[in-house]
C-alpha positions, 0 to 999 in steps of 0.5 A, spaced: 186 679 662 188 678 655 193 678 650 193 684 646 195 684 639 203 683 638 204 682 645 207 674 647 205 671 653 210 667 656 208 662 661 206 665 668 202 671 664 196 674 661 192 669 666 185 670 666 182 673 672 176 668 674 173 662 671 172 662 664 174 669 663 177 670 656 179 676 651 179 676 644 182 680 638 182 680 631 184 686 627 183 691 633 176 689 635 176 686 642 171 682 646 173 682 653 170 677 659 174 680 665 172 682 672 176 686 677 178 682 683 181 686 689 180 680 694 185 675 695 185 668 691 181 662 695 187 657 695 186 650 697 190 650 703 186 656 706 180 651 706 184 647 711 187 651 715 184 649 722 185 642 720 192 644 720 192 648 727 189 642 730 195 637 727 200 642 729 197 642 736 198 634 737 205 635 733 207 640 739 204 635 744 207 629 742 214 632 741 215 634 747 213 627 750 218 623 745 223 628 748 222 626 754 221 619 753 228 619 749 232 622 755 229 617 760 230 611 756 236 612 752 232 610 745 235 613 739 229 611 735 224 615 739 229 621 739 229 620 731 222 620 731 222 626 736 226 629 731 222 628 725 216 631 730 220 637 730 221 638 723 213 637 723 212 642 727 216 647 723 213 644 717 206 645 719 207 652 721 210 654 715 204 651 712 200 655 716 204 662 715 203 661 708 196 659 708 195 666 711 200 670 706 197 667 701 190 670 703 193 676 701 190 681 696 193 681 689 197 688 688 199 692 682 205 688 681 204 682 684 197 680 680 196 674 682 197 675 690 202 671 694 199 665 692 205 661 691 207 662 698 204 655 700 208 651 694 214 655 697 213 653 704 212 645 702 219 646 697 222 648 704 218 643 708 222 638 703 229 640 704 227 640 712 225 633 711 232 631 707 236 634 712 233 630 718 233 623 713 240 624 713 241 625 720 238 619 722 241 615 717 248 617 720 246 616 727 242 610 725 249 607 722 253 609 728 249 606 733 249 599 729 257 599 729 256 602 737 250 599 739 246 602 746 242 598 750 234 602 751 229 601 757 224 597 753 218 598 756 217 606 758 220 605 750 214 602 748 209 606 752 211 613 749 212 609 742 204 608 743 203 615 745 206 617 738 202 613 734 195 614 737 196 622 736 199 621 730 193 617 727 188 622 730 192 627 726 191 623 720 184 623 721 184 630 722 188 632 715 185 626 710 180 631 707 185 636 705 191 632 703 188 631 696 186 638 695 193 642 697 200 641 696 201 643 703 195 639 706 198 633 702 205 634 706 203 635 712 199 629 712 205 624 709 209 627 714 204 625 719 203 619 716 210 618 716 210 619 724 206 614 725 210 609 721 215 611 726 212 610 733 211 604 729 218 602 728 219 605 735 215 600 739 217 594 734 224 595 736 222 596 743 219 590 743 224 586 739 229 589 745 225 586 750 224 579 747 231 578 744 236 582 747 238 585 740 241 591 742 241 593 734 234 593 734 233 600 735 238 603 730 235 599 725 229 601 727 232 609 726 234 607 719 227 604 717 224 611 719 229 614 715 228 610 709 221 613 710 222 620 710 227 620 703 223 617 698 217 622 700 221 628 701 224 627 693 216 626 691 214 633 695 220 637 692 218 634 685 211 636 686 214 643 688 218 644 683 213 643 677 208 648 680 215 653 681 218 651 674 211 651 671 210 645 668 203 643 666 198 641 671 198 634 672 193 630 669 192 635 662 195 632 657 197 638 652 197 634 646 189 633 647 188 639 649 191 642 642 187 637 639 180 638 642 182 646 641 184 645 633 178 641 632 173 646 633 169 649 628 173 655 624 180 654 628 185 654 624 191 654 628 194 654 635 200 657 638 203 660 645 199 654 649 201 655 656 198 651 661 200 652 668 199 652 676 199 658 680 198 654 686 195 648 688 187 648 686 189 653 681 191 651 674 190 656 668 191 656 661 193 661 655 193 660 648 193 664 641 187 661 637 187 662 629 181 663 627 176 663 621 174 671 619 168 668 616 166 663 622 168 670 626 163 674 622 158 669 622 158 667 630 161 672 633 167 673 639 162 672 645 160 664 641 167 662 639 170 664 647 164 660 649 165 654 645 172 654 647 171 655 654 166 650 653 171 645 650 176 645 655 171 645 661 168 639 659 175 635 658 180 638 662 181 640 669 183 647 667 177 652 668 181 659 668 183 660 661 186 666 656 184 666 649 187 671 644 183 670 638 187 672 631 186 672 624 190 668 619 197 670 618 197 675 625 202 671 628 208 673 623 207 679 627 209 676 634 216 676 635 219 670 640 213 666 638 213 659 642 210 654 637 
């Protein structure tokens, strides 16, 4: 879907319908490469739906085990890790729901479909983690002031169960965590759980050996320290997508230099790059091209050159270009340079 003459693209508008699609216009002459799509967008998270289901099943099993263990032993660290597991279960469930929603086809009103549902789920997941982190810090400080004894032996047993289960989930989610923000959130949650389970075992062992009653509270605070920085990182990445920041790894100054370096390109404006959802970066631009070059090579060749230039150097395959003659930009109100 390309822009028509005299129309301005804001961020998030005028994205191409598929890889290498673009539309050019100059003095009313256009050449399009668009293809209609009636199906849903294939999001990165959707490819790992089965892995998320497995991780959710393991998380629910460990959650039930740790709650029972905390009630039997009185371990705050075990209860803190169970609370984190509960948050993970909610987060994984939201991730699965978001994957399902994101697979719905585009409509006349939602032209990109519901692909952003996965990013919204990741943002909500970060908020949940922040709440859990605050609660663990509060309880940990309270237990430091008023320490309680724990049943060390059973606590170690339940902690080891959690550690083994989390290790299995880490292996399951490893393949998808680099491709999807949703899956990465789940992976980081499970990774933090694994450290939490390790902290539970260590605290119980210290208590058994030395009798230091604050060990459980210190382990809880360490779990909180693991949660909060990760939560901030998840929130930043989700906000970057929602606020339509340029995709990570795409230097917009270099993009501009590459486009302006093509033969026949006289200028560039309204250059925007953003991410619809994980694995779906898009770009749009108004490119001022010499009329002599357009007459010599044609719109088709110019569009292919632009697409090939970006595809060879940047991780942006979905592009929309508007080709313009010199002076046309003056007729575009509100232009963003």
